[in-house]
Residue, then its C-alpha position, 0 to 999 in steps of 0.5 A: m380851778y385845778r387842784y393837785n395832790f402830791e400823793q394820796n393821804t398827804q397834807h400837801r396840795i396845790e390849787i392854781l389861781e392864775l396860769n399863763d405861759e409867763k406867770c403861775k400863781f397858786s395856793f400851796e397847803g403844806d409845811l413852811s419848810i417844803a414851801n421854802a424848798i420849792r421856791r429855792v429849787m425853782i430859782a437855783e436848781v431847774p436846768v436850762m441852757a445859756i451861752h457860756f463860752v464865746d469865741i471872738i473872731e472879730n469885734t470892732s463894735p463899741l463894746s469890748d470883747e468881755f462886755l460883748a460876751q457877758r451880754l450874749g451870756l445873759i440872753p435867755l434861751v428857750s430850754y424845753d429840750a435841755d433835758s436831752k443835753m448832758y452837763d459838760w462835766e458829765a461828758d467825755t469830750d473825746s467820745i461824746d458828740d458835741q451836739k449832746i452837750k451844747v448848742v452853737f450859735t454864730l453871730r456875723q454882721k457888718n454895717l455898710n450903711d451910714a445909719p447905725l445897725e442894731i444887733t439883736s438876738q435875732h441875728l444869732e444863727p444855730e450851727f446845728g440847724q435846730v428849728g421849731e418852737m421847741a428848739i434851743r434858741p433865743v427867747r422871742m421878744f416883741s415890741p409893746i408898741n406895735g407887737k413886732e418881733v424885735g429881739i434882745p439888743i446886744t450892740r450897735l454897729g457904726k459904718n464899717q464896724s463888724v462883729h463875728v463870734r461863735c457862742h457855745a450854749l451849755k446846760g446849767f442851773g441857777k446855783m452856778h450863775a444867774k444866767w442859768s436861772p429860769i425865774n424872774i420872780a419866785t415868791f410866796r406869802h401867807e394866805p390871808e384869812i379875813n372875817i367880818d363881824q356881821t353884827q357890827l356890819q349891820s350897824l354901818s351905813l351904806f356910805e361907811k361900807n363903801a368907804i371900807r371897800n374903797s380903802c383897800p388898795m387891792n380891791v379885796f372887798a366888794m358889795d353883794a346884791n344886798q349891799d353888804l360888804i363881802v370878801n371878794a378876792i382874798e388872794k389879793c390881800v397884802f396885809c396892809e390893814e387899811c380896811i382895819r384902820c378905816a373901821e377903827s376910824m368909825k369906832k368899829p375896831r373889831l369889825i374886821k379880823m385879819q390873820h394868816k392861815k396856818n400852813k397855807y401860802i400863795f406862790t407867784v412865779e414869773s418865768a424869764g422865758q426859757l420855760k413856761a411858768a408851770d413847767i418850772v414848778k413841775k421841774a422843781l418838784i421833780v428835782l426836790r423829790k429826787k433830792v429827798e429820795e437820795i437822802s433816804q437811800d443814803l440813810s438806809f445805806a448808813q443803817q445797813q452799814q451799822q448793822i454789819 
């Protein structure tokens, strides 16, 4: 179990409960306002790359130009290297190399066969020759059936239909448009606290204990070696109170006490693929800290001006 302190001698702590590339689940101890700020920054202010401009050179596909451009814009792009890019409003396009601002992809396909040709994100080719896992490129998608890479569907071409476009990917963040949000899910909820009255528990039969355990749809409870009911996975609790209702049906209304832990929350973060889930959390904390520092500097400057 990994535990991280934001700063020494503070009340803010993170404890990792589940972690992989797509999902990060952690317990956060601290003020509710900080928890909500972290969530909002993850959704709206972590910078990633996305296709923003599309040059339509040729398009005889079933999709109109506008629809085709929209579908291209919503393809998530791996954005580990996004920090090396500048926002387009920061750069002087007359003096800054385009490669410091954007990544350009080309899509050029024509179907010469009778069978339909499916065009996917695999057909997008980078013009600047970026390669490797860290390169800015479409997120890789795999079939759940056979595990083969399939790409994200864009359109289908009939015989003699073709599509030729140039896509310009720029750096941005979720407040500008949803395509720049690296998040599928970013939620938090109160961490539960469940207490079992041991005196009342001893008066229950084994059948009744199992009934309470099985009443929980999230499998929060378990039986220990002594065949006693215990809380086994408290982080799974969703406050449905099925266990309390089951105990009440046995004339034991005070057997189980359930409440929220003060200033302790469980976050669930799922990535859309542009960044690893843990990287989204870390980048959000960096952005939030920078905002706090900017506010502190502005307040200090205002105080100095008043003293003059």
